[in-house]
N, C-alpha and C positions, 0 to 999 in steps of 0.2 A: 742562861733559861734553856729548858730542855726543849729540844725540835719537835718529840715525838709526846704523848701520852698515849696511856691506856684506859679505858672504858670498861669499866665494870659495870653492867647490870642487871640484875638480878627481880627474876619477872617469877610469876605464877607460872606452872607450863603450860604450852601454847602461844603463848606470848612472843619468842622470839622473833619472829618474821614482824611484827609492830614493833620492837627495837629499833632491828633493820630498817625498816620504810623511816623508820623517826630520822636513825640516825646520817641515812645515808640524805637527805631530804638536809642533813645543813653539811652535805660533804664527806662524812666517811664513804671507803669507799668496798667495808665488806669485816669481817666478822668471823669466830670461832661461837659455837653455843658449845655449853657445856650441861650435861640435865645434873643437880643436886636433887636434894634431901632437908628440906627446911623445918628448922626448928626455936620453938618459943615458948615461955612462961606463960600460962595465962596472965599475968599479970601485964606480962606487956603487950598480948594484945588490949585488954581493954584500955590502957595508958595510951599505947596508938592507935585507937578503934579500928583496927581490922582483925580479920582473921587468917591467921597462918596458915596456907595449904600446903600440906607437904610435898610437892610435886614444884620445883624450882628449874628452873633455868639460867644461868648467867652465860651472860652475853661478851665477850670479852672481843673490843674493836679498838686496835693502836690507830691513831688522828693524830694531826699536823696538831704542834699545836695551838695553832692559830684558827682552827675551830673546836677545838674542846668545850670553849662556854655554850656556842648555839647547838652544839650534839648534847652537852647535859641539859642546856635548855630547854630543846625539843622532847627527851628523854622524858623531864620532867611533868612537859604537857600531855605528852602517850600515851606515856604508859606508868605512870605516877602511883603515890600510895593510892591517889583519889581514883584512881581507873581500875577495871575491873583486873589490869595485870600488875595492881601494886607496887609497881616496881622501887626499889633504889638506885641511883647509881652512887659513883663515886668513880675518881682517877687516879693514876700514880702518876710521878714521872719514869720516865725511860731514858734510860742512860746510855744506850748503844742497839743502832739497831745494823742487822746483817739482810739481804734478800731481798729487798725491794727494790720496783722500779719507781721511782719516782713519776707524777702524773705527766707532767711534759716529756719525758724520756717514751715514757709509754706510745704517746700519742705522733714521737715521728719514729719509731719503730715500724716496718712494713711487716703488716700481716703474713705469714706463713701462710699456703694455699697447698690445701691437703695432695698430698701424693698420690697419683695414679696404681691402683693395686701392683704388682710387679708380676708379670707372667711368667714362670723360666718358658723360655728360648729351645730351639734344638741345639743350639752353641751351649748353653749352660748344663747339655744332659749330658754322661761319659757316655762313651760307647762300650755297646757292649763288647767283649774279647770272643 
């Protein structure tokens, strides 16, 4: 089994924050929003009972496989086809991930304090010849 899955959620424009709120409630940490243009033929709109608005947002969320089902359930409830977001969501397996810090390691790392702005001292300024 893969350790990670990527969740794609396609929603009407303006609903990406609702997607992220829903996913975070299930344990997701963050996502990436991409703008898109939706297309559908009139038969599909009638069959599914939805009107396709052209402005779409695709939210891509990398999640631990253990929370995938909870994320999908939340998305279906909060931004699914029966809501104003008219979203659909699906997952794909992820074979390899680099650049992530696991949550348990993140909690152990000391937070960096912002450094004081450096001002030049008399010793840093070269003397005139």
